[in-house]
N, C-alpha and C positions, 0 to 999 in steps of 0.2 A: 284695124279699126281700134278706136279705144272704146270703153264699154258705156261711158257717159254720152257718147256720141249715138251708140247705138239705141240707148235707152232715150233719147230724145225723139227717135222716130216714131211715126204716129200709132204703128203696130205694136211698139213696146209696152210691156206691161209688168208692174213691179209683184204682181200678184201671182204665185204659184202655190198648189195645192202639192202638200207633201202627203207622202205615203211612208207610214212609219215600218221599218223593216228589222227584222231580226240578223242578228249577226251573222246566222248560217243560212237566211234566204239566199237562193243562188242569184248573183250578180249577172255571169257570163259564163259560156264553155269557149275554149280556145280548142282549136281542131288543129293536128298535124298529122302528117302521115311517118312521119321521122324515117328511119332505113326502110321499115317493113313495106312502104306502099300502102299499107291499109290505115284508112282514116282513125285516129284516137283522139279523144278529146279529155280536158283537163275540166273540170268545174271550179270556178272562183266564186267564191261567197262574198258578199257585203262585207263581213268585219274582218276576215282574213286578207282578203285583198288591199282594203283600204289603209289598214293599219300597217301592211308592209310598205306601200307606197309611200305613204306619209312617213313613216320613220326612216326609209331609206333615204329620201329626198331632203329630211330634216338632219339626218345626222351622217349620212355619207356625204351627201352634195354640201353639207352646210348652208342650206338656202335659209333666207331671211326674208321678211315681207317687203323690204325694201328692193329687193333684188330684180332685176330683169332677166329672167331664165329662158335660156333657148336650148331645147333638145332638139339636134338634128335628124333626130331618126324619123322614118315615116310614120304617121299615124296610125296606119293599118297595123303596124306592128306592136307588139305587147308593150315594148319600150315606148313606143310613141303613144300611145294613148295614155299610158301610165304616168309618163314624165311630160308630155306637154300638155294634159289636160287635168285630170285627177291629182297628181302629185301637189302642182302649184295650188290648186284651187283649195286642198286641204290645208297647205302651208299658209296660204294668204298671201302668196307671191305673184306676181305678174309674169305671165305667161307669152312668150313671142313666137309668131308664127308667119310663115311666108308661103307662096306657092311658086315653084318654078325651079329650075336647076339652079345649083350652087355657082356655076361658070357663065351664065347668062344674064345680063347681055355684055357683062365684064367677067374676067377671070377672077376679079377681087370682089366678087360680089358679097359673100359669107363676111369678108373683114371688112368692108365697106356698113354692112348692116350693124356688124359687131361694135363698130365705133359711133355710129351715127345714133344708136338706140341704147349703148353702154350695156350691153349683154354679157352676163357672163356666161361660160361653157358648160355644156355638161358632158358626160364621160363617153359618150358616142362620138362627140365631134373630136376629142381629143384622142380615141383611140385611132380615128380613121387618120389622123396626120402624125401618128407616132411612127411610122415607118420612114 
């Protein structure tokens, strides 16, 4: 769905109360068990996380406002929510998301979407097909 279509819905509103945050205020904790099997967490802060995601998408991926960007990672992964949601929003770019398997209903599903919507790639997608 396009943003303007969502905003036309009766429940949509342009009003959003903002909360001023300090750069070192906690944003989220990411848990992993690694090789030990014991849960460990890393605390991401607003400033550090957002600056990192913004700058890597801007300077490593070379994203521009007119780009239609697609990160093929799962949104539940750190790569997914970082580069599907936060990074494109911070850079003013359009992020493409879809639901479902990459080969259903046809094996060329990804390539069809790329062609139809004029999408540029993300690193996770390129690495998957590098072998």
